[in-house]
Jmol script that loads the backbone (N, CA, C; Angstrom):
load data "model"
ATOM      1  N   UNK A   1     -21.360 -26.606 -26.047  1.00  0.00           N
ATOM      2  CA  UNK A   1     -22.362 -25.707 -25.575  1.00  0.00           C
ATOM      3  C   UNK A   1     -21.827 -24.287 -25.590  1.00  0.00           C
ATOM      4  N   UNK A   2     -22.719 -23.321 -25.368  1.00  0.00           N
ATOM      5  CA  UNK A   2     -22.306 -21.921 -25.370  1.00  0.00           C
ATOM      6  C   UNK A   2     -22.242 -21.403 -23.933  1.00  0.00           C
ATOM      7  N   UNK A   3     -21.260 -20.560 -23.674  1.00  0.00           N
ATOM      8  CA  UNK A   3     -21.114 -19.892 -22.397  1.00  0.00           C
ATOM      9  C   UNK A   3     -22.406 -19.082 -22.148  1.00  0.00           C
ATOM     10  N   UNK A   4     -23.030 -19.275 -20.978  1.00  0.00           N
ATOM     11  CA  UNK A   4     -24.273 -18.523 -20.707  1.00  0.00           C
ATOM     12  C   UNK A   4     -24.107 -17.034 -20.611  1.00  0.00           C
ATOM     13  N   UNK A   5     -22.892 -16.565 -20.439  1.00  0.00           N
ATOM     14  CA  UNK A   5     -22.639 -15.124 -20.298  1.00  0.00           C
ATOM     15  C   UNK A   5     -22.291 -14.486 -21.624  1.00  0.00           C
ATOM     16  N   UNK A   6     -21.287 -14.995 -22.331  1.00  0.00           N
ATOM     17  CA  UNK A   6     -20.801 -14.338 -23.545  1.00  0.00           C
ATOM     18  C   UNK A   6     -21.167 -15.061 -24.852  1.00  0.00           C
ATOM     19  N   UNK A   7     -21.573 -16.312 -24.745  1.00  0.00           N
ATOM     20  CA  UNK A   7     -21.981 -17.074 -25.912  1.00  0.00           C
ATOM     21  C   UNK A   7     -20.848 -17.823 -26.612  1.00  0.00           C
ATOM     22  N   UNK A   8     -19.642 -17.713 -26.110  1.00  0.00           N
ATOM     23  CA  UNK A   8     -18.500 -18.416 -26.703  1.00  0.00           C
ATOM     24  C   UNK A   8     -18.695 -19.937 -26.549  1.00  0.00           C
ATOM     25  N   UNK A   9     -18.288 -20.696 -27.557  1.00  0.00           N
ATOM     26  CA  UNK A   9     -18.388 -22.141 -27.515  1.00  0.00           C
ATOM     27  C   UNK A   9     -17.495 -22.708 -26.413  1.00  0.00           C
ATOM     28  N   UNK A  10     -18.044 -23.624 -25.613  1.00  0.00           N
ATOM     29  CA  UNK A  10     -17.338 -24.216 -24.481  1.00  0.00           C
ATOM     30  C   UNK A  10     -17.486 -25.714 -24.531  1.00  0.00           C
ATOM     31  N   UNK A  11     -16.399 -26.439 -24.354  1.00  0.00           N
ATOM     32  CA  UNK A  11     -16.491 -27.898 -24.259  1.00  0.00           C
ATOM     33  C   UNK A  11     -16.848 -28.282 -22.842  1.00  0.00           C
ATOM     34  N   UNK A  12     -17.846 -29.151 -22.708  1.00  0.00           N
ATOM     35  CA  UNK A  12     -18.267 -29.606 -21.373  1.00  0.00           C
ATOM     36  C   UNK A  12     -17.394 -30.811 -21.012  1.00  0.00           C
ATOM     37  N   UNK A  13     -16.287 -30.533 -20.341  1.00  0.00           N
ATOM     38  CA  UNK A  13     -15.397 -31.609 -19.953  1.00  0.00           C
ATOM     39  C   UNK A  13     -14.826 -31.284 -18.553  1.00  0.00           C
ATOM     40  N   UNK A  14     -14.337 -32.325 -17.932  1.00  0.00           N
ATOM     41  CA  UNK A  14     -13.851 -32.237 -16.547  1.00  0.00           C
ATOM     42  C   UNK A  14     -12.748 -31.206 -16.401  1.00  0.00           C
ATOM     43  N   UNK A  15     -11.903 -31.052 -17.396  1.00  0.00           N
ATOM     44  CA  UNK A  15     -10.750 -30.144 -17.319  1.00  0.00           C
ATOM     45  C   UNK A  15     -11.192 -28.662 -17.324  1.00  0.00           C
ATOM     46  N   UNK A  16     -12.384 -28.393 -17.809  1.00  0.00           N
ATOM     47  CA  UNK A  16     -12.873 -27.014 -17.844  1.00  0.00           C
ATOM     48  C   UNK A  16     -13.461 -26.687 -16.469  1.00  0.00           C
ATOM     49  N   UNK A  17     -12.667 -26.107 -15.593  1.00  0.00           N
ATOM     50  CA  UNK A  17     -13.094 -25.830 -14.225  1.00  0.00           C
ATOM     51  C   UNK A  17     -14.110 -24.714 -14.142  1.00  0.00           C
ATOM     52  N   UNK A  18     -14.321 -23.964 -15.201  1.00  0.00           N
ATOM     53  CA  UNK A  18     -15.271 -22.841 -15.194  1.00  0.00           C
ATOM     54  C   UNK A  18     -16.623 -23.211 -15.792  1.00  0.00           C
ATOM     55  N   UNK A  19     -16.786 -24.455 -16.211  1.00  0.00           N
ATOM     56  CA  UNK A  19     -18.023 -24.839 -16.908  1.00  0.00           C
ATOM     57  C   UNK A  19     -19.239 -24.549 -16.045  1.00  0.00           C
ATOM     58  N   UNK A  20     -20.290 -24.090 -16.563  1.00  0.00           N
ATOM     59  CA  UNK A  20     -20.618 -23.952 -17.984  1.00  0.00           C
ATOM     60  C   UNK A  20     -20.085 -22.689 -18.625  1.00  0.00           C
ATOM     61  N   UNK A  21     -19.283 -21.904 -17.873  1.00  0.00           N
ATOM     62  CA  UNK A  21     -18.740 -20.684 -18.433  1.00  0.00           C
ATOM     63  C   UNK A  21     -17.430 -20.928 -19.157  1.00  0.00           C
ATOM     64  N   UNK A  22     -17.039 -19.982 -19.996  1.00  0.00           N
ATOM     65  CA  UNK A  22     -15.789 -20.147 -20.765  1.00  0.00           C
ATOM     66  C   UNK A  22     -14.571 -19.724 -19.978  1.00  0.00           C
ATOM     67  N   UNK A  23     -14.765 -18.865 -18.968  1.00  0.00           N
ATOM     68  CA  UNK A  23     -13.611 -18.326 -18.210  1.00  0.00           C
ATOM     69  C   UNK A  23     -14.040 -17.899 -16.806  1.00  0.00           C
ATOM     70  N   UNK A  24     -13.067 -17.608 -15.991  1.00  0.00           N
ATOM     71  CA  UNK A  24     -13.352 -17.131 -14.648  1.00  0.00           C
ATOM     72  C   UNK A  24     -14.052 -15.766 -14.725  1.00  0.00           C
ATOM     73  N   UNK A  25     -13.691 -14.957 -15.699  1.00  0.00           N
ATOM     74  CA  UNK A  25     -14.298 -13.652 -15.858  1.00  0.00           C
ATOM     75  C   UNK A  25     -15.813 -13.760 -16.040  1.00  0.00           C
ATOM     76  N   UNK A  26     -16.250 -14.633 -16.963  1.00  0.00           N
ATOM     77  CA  UNK A  26     -17.675 -14.809 -17.185  1.00  0.00           C
ATOM     78  C   UNK A  26     -18.361 -15.381 -15.939  1.00  0.00           C
ATOM     79  N   UNK A  27     -17.690 -16.288 -15.271  1.00  0.00           N
ATOM     80  CA  UNK A  27     -18.263 -16.885 -14.059  1.00  0.00           C
ATOM     81  C   UNK A  27     -18.450 -15.816 -12.999  1.00  0.00           C
ATOM     82  N   UNK A  28     -17.485 -14.932 -12.804  1.00  0.00           N
ATOM     83  CA  UNK A  28     -17.600 -13.902 -11.759  1.00  0.00           C
ATOM     84  C   UNK A  28     -18.607 -12.830 -12.139  1.00  0.00           C
ATOM     85  N   UNK A  29     -18.721 -12.511 -13.421  1.00  0.00           N
ATOM     86  CA  UNK A  29     -19.738 -11.544 -13.867  1.00  0.00           C
ATOM     87  C   UNK A  29     -21.127 -12.096 -13.538  1.00  0.00           C
ATOM     88  N   UNK A  30     -21.356 -13.401 -13.805  1.00  0.00           N
ATOM     89  CA  UNK A  30     -22.630 -14.031 -13.508  1.00  0.00           C
ATOM     90  C   UNK A  30     -22.888 -14.033 -12.002  1.00  0.00           C
ATOM     91  N   UNK A  31     -21.886 -14.377 -11.222  1.00  0.00           N
ATOM     92  CA  UNK A  31     -22.015 -14.397  -9.762  1.00  0.00           C
ATOM     93  C   UNK A  31     -22.383 -12.998  -9.247  1.00  0.00           C
ATOM     94  N   UNK A  32     -21.772 -11.973  -9.792  1.00  0.00           N
ATOM     95  CA  UNK A  32     -22.078 -10.599  -9.400  1.00  0.00           C
ATOM     96  C   UNK A  32     -23.528 -10.241  -9.731  1.00  0.00           C
ATOM     97  N   UNK A  33     -24.037 -10.702 -10.849  1.00  0.00           N
ATOM     98  CA  UNK A  33     -25.432 -10.437 -11.229  1.00  0.00           C
ATOM     99  C   UNK A  33     -26.375 -11.093 -10.223  1.00  0.00           C
ATOM    100  N   UNK A  34     -26.072 -12.299  -9.760  1.00  0.00           N
ATOM    101  CA  UNK A  34     -26.893 -12.945  -8.739  1.00  0.00           C
ATOM    102  C   UNK A  34     -26.814 -12.146  -7.436  1.00  0.00           C
ATOM    103  N   UNK A  35     -25.631 -11.697  -7.053  1.00  0.00           N
ATOM    104  CA  UNK A  35     -25.450 -10.931  -5.814  1.00  0.00           C
ATOM    105  C   UNK A  35     -26.204  -9.618  -5.850  1.00  0.00           C
ATOM    106  N   UNK A  36     -26.286  -9.022  -7.023  1.00  0.00           N
ATOM    107  CA  UNK A  36     -27.022  -7.761  -7.211  1.00  0.00           C
ATOM    108  C   UNK A  36     -28.524  -7.975  -7.438  1.00  0.00           C
ATOM    109  N   UNK A  37     -28.942  -9.229  -7.351  1.00  0.00           N
ATOM    110  CA  UNK A  37     -30.337  -9.615  -7.534  1.00  0.00           C
ATOM    111  C   UNK A  37     -30.851  -9.280  -8.926  1.00  0.00           C
ATOM    112  N   UNK A  38     -29.955  -9.325  -9.929  1.00  0.00           N
ATOM    113  CA  UNK A  38     -30.360  -9.162 -11.323  1.00  0.00           C
ATOM    114  C   UNK A  38     -30.926 -10.464 -11.880  1.00  0.00           C
ATOM    115  N   UNK A  39     -30.624 -11.572 -11.241  1.00  0.00           N
ATOM    116  CA  UNK A  39     -31.164 -12.873 -11.605  1.00  0.00           C
ATOM    117  C   UNK A  39     -32.031 -13.344 -10.433  1.00  0.00           C
ATOM    118  N   UNK A  40     -33.007 -14.181 -10.743  1.00  0.00           N
ATOM    119  CA  UNK A  40     -33.804 -14.756  -9.647  1.00  0.00           C
ATOM    120  C   UNK A  40     -34.382 -16.099 -10.150  1.00  0.00           C
ATOM    121  N   UNK A  41     -34.761 -16.896  -9.194  1.00  0.00           N
ATOM    122  CA  UNK A  41     -35.388 -18.184  -9.510  1.00  0.00           C
ATOM    123  C   UNK A  41     -36.906 -17.971  -9.374  1.00  0.00           C
ATOM    124  N   UNK A  42     -37.655 -18.297 -10.434  1.00  0.00           N
ATOM    125  CA  UNK A  42     -39.100 -18.088 -10.360  1.00  0.00           C
ATOM    126  C   UNK A  42     -39.726 -18.924  -9.258  1.00  0.00           C
ATOM    127  N   UNK A  43     -40.761 -18.395  -8.659  1.00  0.00           N
ATOM    128  CA  UNK A  43     -41.470 -19.085  -7.624  1.00  0.00           C
ATOM    129  C   UNK A  43     -41.989 -18.148  -6.569  1.00  0.00           C
ATOM    130  N   UNK A  44     -42.615 -18.714  -5.592  1.00  0.00           N
ATOM    131  CA  UNK A  44     -43.192 -17.931  -4.526  1.00  0.00           C
ATOM    132  C   UNK A  44     -42.132 -17.510  -3.517  1.00  0.00           C
ATOM    133  N   UNK A  45     -42.115 -16.240  -3.171  1.00  0.00           N
ATOM    134  CA  UNK A  45     -41.121 -15.804  -2.177  1.00  0.00           C
ATOM    135  C   UNK A  45     -41.619 -16.009  -0.729  1.00  0.00           C
ATOM    136  N   UNK A  46     -42.575 -16.901  -0.528  1.00  0.00           N
ATOM    137  CA  UNK A  46     -43.174 -17.098   0.796  1.00  0.00           C
ATOM    138  C   UNK A  46     -42.133 -17.415   1.851  1.00  0.00           C
ATOM    139  N   UNK A  47     -41.161 -18.231   1.517  1.00  0.00           N
ATOM    140  CA  UNK A  47     -40.146 -18.588   2.507  1.00  0.00           C
ATOM    141  C   UNK A  47     -39.343 -17.350   2.924  1.00  0.00           C
ATOM    142  N   UNK A  48     -38.941 -16.554   1.976  1.00  0.00           N
ATOM    143  CA  UNK A  48     -38.202 -15.314   2.303  1.00  0.00           C
ATOM    144  C   UNK A  48     -39.046 -14.392   3.185  1.00  0.00           C
ATOM    145  N   UNK A  49     -40.334 -14.250   2.870  1.00  0.00           N
ATOM    146  CA  UNK A  49     -41.212 -13.420   3.657  1.00  0.00           C
ATOM    147  C   UNK A  49     -41.352 -13.974   5.082  1.00  0.00           C
ATOM    148  N   UNK A  50     -41.467 -15.266   5.189  1.00  0.00           N
ATOM    149  CA  UNK A  50     -41.594 -15.907   6.488  1.00  0.00           C
ATOM    150  C   UNK A  50     -40.355 -15.640   7.342  1.00  0.00           C
ATOM    151  N   UNK A  51     -39.195 -15.843   6.747  1.00  0.00           N
ATOM    152  CA  UNK A  51     -37.956 -15.623   7.480  1.00  0.00           C
ATOM    153  C   UNK A  51     -37.818 -14.150   7.866  1.00  0.00           C
ATOM    154  N   UNK A  52     -38.172 -13.246   7.002  1.00  0.00           N
ATOM    155  CA  UNK A  52     -38.067 -11.806   7.282  1.00  0.00           C
ATOM    156  C   UNK A  52     -38.978 -11.436   8.441  1.00  0.00           C
ATOM    157  N   UNK A  53     -40.201 -11.960   8.474  1.00  0.00           N
ATOM    158  CA  UNK A  53     -41.109 -11.602   9.546  1.00  0.00           C
ATOM    159  C   UNK A  53     -40.607 -12.162  10.885  1.00  0.00           C
ATOM    160  N   UNK A  54     -39.996 -13.362  10.853  1.00  0.00           N
ATOM    161  CA  UNK A  54     -39.466 -13.926  12.083  1.00  0.00           C
ATOM    162  C   UNK A  54     -38.314 -13.068  12.615  1.00  0.00           C
ATOM    163  N   UNK A  55     -37.489 -12.576  11.739  1.00  0.00           N
ATOM    164  CA  UNK A  55     -36.371 -11.733  12.162  1.00  0.00           C
ATOM    165  C   UNK A  55     -36.930 -10.411  12.725  1.00  0.00           C
ATOM    166  N   UNK A  56     -37.935  -9.841  12.037  1.00  0.00           N
ATOM    167  CA  UNK A  56     -38.548  -8.594  12.546  1.00  0.00           C
ATOM    168  C   UNK A  56     -39.129  -8.785  13.926  1.00  0.00           C
ATOM    169  N   UNK A  57     -39.839  -9.908  14.118  1.00  0.00           N
ATOM    170  CA  UNK A  57     -40.450 -10.194  15.433  1.00  0.00           C
ATOM    171  C   UNK A  57     -39.367 -10.357  16.514  1.00  0.00           C
ATOM    172  N   UNK A  58     -38.250 -11.009  16.191  1.00  0.00           N
ATOM    173  CA  UNK A  58     -37.236 -11.216  17.195  1.00  0.00           C
ATOM    174  C   UNK A  58     -36.537  -9.896  17.579  1.00  0.00           C
ATOM    175  N   UNK A  59     -36.531  -8.928  16.675  1.00  0.00           N
ATOM    176  CA  UNK A  59     -35.901  -7.654  16.973  1.00  0.00           C
ATOM    177  C   UNK A  59     -36.789  -6.790  17.891  1.00  0.00           C
ATOM    178  N   UNK A  60     -38.084  -7.062  17.880  1.00  0.00           N
ATOM    179  CA  UNK A  60     -39.028  -6.293  18.701  1.00  0.00           C
ATOM    180  C   UNK A  60     -38.941  -6.696  20.170  1.00  0.00           C
ATOM    181  N   UNK A  61     -38.471  -7.865  20.467  1.00  0.00           N
ATOM    182  CA  UNK A  61     -38.457  -8.396  21.851  1.00  0.00           C
ATOM    183  C   UNK A  61     -37.175  -8.057  22.555  1.00  0.00           C
TER     184      UNK A  61
END
end "model"
wireframe off; spacefill off
backbone 0.3
color backbone group
């Protein structure tokens, strides 16, 4: 398969501790993109909105 970050060919085997990435560098770059909210999972953000409103309400009391 190909590394989802750089496209380099990667063998999917137990010894490859960075799978599906080719290296720790690609793995960390991808993690950083998630942390910066450059990636997201499609769907309704209703749960996030619910939790945010509960936190807002608790701060008012």
